[in-house]
C-alpha positions as CSV (number, residue, x, y, z in Angstrom):
1,M,-9.4,63.9,-34.6
2,V,-8.7,60.7,-36.3
3,A,-4.9,61.1,-35.3
4,A,-5.7,61.3,-31.5
5,T,-7.8,57.9,-31.5
6,T,-5.0,56.0,-33.4
7,G,-1.7,55.5,-31.5
8,L,1.3,53.1,-32.3
9,L,1.3,51.4,-35.7
10,G,-2.1,53.2,-36.5
11,L,-4.2,51.1,-34.3
12,S,-7.0,52.2,-32.0
13,S,-6.7,51.6,-28.3
14,T,-9.2,48.8,-28.7
15,R,-7.6,47.1,-31.4
16,R,-4.3,47.3,-29.3
17,A,-5.8,45.5,-26.3
18,A,-7.1,42.7,-28.7
19,V,-3.9,42.3,-30.4
20,L,-2.2,42.4,-27.0
21,A,-4.8,39.8,-25.8
22,I,-4.1,37.5,-28.5
23,V,-0.4,37.8,-28.1
24,V,-0.8,36.9,-24.4
25,C,-3.2,34.1,-25.1
26,A,-0.7,32.5,-27.7
27,L,2.2,32.6,-25.2
28,A,0.1,31.1,-22.5
29,L,-0.7,28.3,-24.9
30,T,2.8,28.0,-26.0
31,V,4.1,27.6,-22.4
32,A,0.9,25.5,-21.1
33,V,1.9,22.3,-23.2
34,P,5.5,22.1,-21.9
35,L,4.7,22.9,-18.6
36,R,2.2,20.2,-18.3
37,N,4.7,17.8,-19.7
38,Y,7.1,18.9,-17.1
39,V,4.8,18.5,-14.5
40,A,4.0,14.8,-15.6
41,Q,7.6,13.6,-16.0
42,R,8.2,15.0,-12.6
43,Q,5.6,13.0,-11.0
44,E,6.5,9.9,-13.2
45,L,10.1,10.3,-12.0
46,A,9.0,10.5,-8.4
47,E,6.8,7.4,-8.9
48,V,10.0,5.6,-10.5
49,S,12.2,6.5,-7.8
50,E,9.9,5.3,-5.4
51,R,9.6,2.1,-7.3
52,Q,13.3,1.9,-7.3
53,R,13.7,2.5,-3.8
54,I,11.2,-0.3,-3.0
55,L,13.0,-2.8,-5.5
56,A,16.4,-2.0,-3.9
57,A,14.8,-2.9,-0.5
58,Q,13.8,-6.1,-1.7
59,V,17.0,-6.8,-3.4
60,D,18.7,-6.2,-0.1
61,E,16.4,-8.6,1.8
62,L,16.7,-11.2,-0.6
63,T,20.5,-11.1,-0.6
64,R,20.4,-11.4,3.3
65,Q,18.2,-14.3,2.8
66,R,20.5,-16.0,0.3
67,A,23.4,-15.6,2.6
68,R,21.4,-17.0,5.6
69,L,20.2,-20.1,3.4
70,S,23.8,-20.7,2.2
71,D,25.0,-21.5,5.7
72,P,24.4,-25.3,5.9
73,E,23.7,-25.1,9.7
74,Q,20.6,-22.7,9.2
75,V,19.3,-25.1,6.4
76,V,19.4,-27.9,9.1
77,A,17.9,-25.8,11.7
78,D,15.2,-24.6,9.1
79,A,14.5,-28.4,8.3
80,R,14.1,-29.5,11.8
81,S,11.9,-26.7,12.8
82,R,9.7,-26.0,9.8
83,L,9.6,-29.3,8.4
84,G,9.7,-31.4,11.3
85,Y,12.8,-33.6,10.4
86,A,14.8,-35.3,12.9
87,R,18.2,-37.0,12.6
88,P,18.5,-40.8,12.7
89,G,18.2,-42.1,16.3
90,E,16.2,-39.0,17.5
91,V,12.6,-39.3,18.5
92,P,10.7,-36.3,17.4
93,Y,7.5,-35.0,19.6
94,V,4.9,-33.0,18.5
95,V,3.1,-30.8,21.0
96,Q,-0.6,-30.3,20.1
97,L,-2.3,-27.4,22.2
98,P,-5.8,-27.6,23.0
99,P,-8.3,-25.5,21.0
100,P,-8.9,-22.1,22.2
101,P,-12.2,-21.6,24.2
102,A,-15.9,-21.3,22.6
103,T,-16.6,-17.6,21.7
104,G,-19.5,-16.1,19.8
105,A,-23.0,-17.2,19.4
106,A,-22.7,-20.0,22.3
107,L,-22.0,-17.3,24.8
108,D,-24.0,-14.5,23.5
109,R,-27.4,-16.3,24.4
110,F,-26.3,-16.7,28.1
111,D,-25.4,-13.0,28.6
112,G,-27.0,-11.9,31.7
113,V,-28.5,-15.5,32.8
114,P,-27.3,-16.7,35.9
115,W,-24.8,-19.6,36.5
116,Y,-27.6,-22.1,37.7
117,Q,-29.9,-21.5,34.7
118,R,-27.2,-21.9,32.2
119,L,-26.2,-25.3,34.0
120,W,-29.7,-26.6,34.0
121,H,-30.0,-25.6,30.3
122,E,-26.8,-27.8,29.5
123,V,-28.1,-30.5,31.8
124,G,-31.2,-30.2,29.8
125,E,-29.6,-30.7,26.6
126,G,-27.8,-33.8,27.5
127,P,-24.5,-34.9,25.6
128,R,-24.1,-34.2,21.9
């Protein structure tokens, strides 16, 4: 009867299952670390590639700006528009726009109040 319970290499089926489970676990652990490293390196490569693409776009933009600023006419136009420079004999004018209308709390307190009550309130306050 002992021969019926022992199989290959003289091990019982329970022991064979345990040995098989240990072998499978060892293989899984052997493959897990390199697989984790592979996935991490792929992610890092994707991030570096994206950063390289962004930097290449910035280099292209800066190259265009350098080419634009090497033109003397462009430099004169920038100095005149942004810095307000004028050539000798020219009279520069600065246009000042009026401030935007008041919004916010000053208008909120008059919501739903008729125009004549607003007027009376402003007349009652007097000049500031």
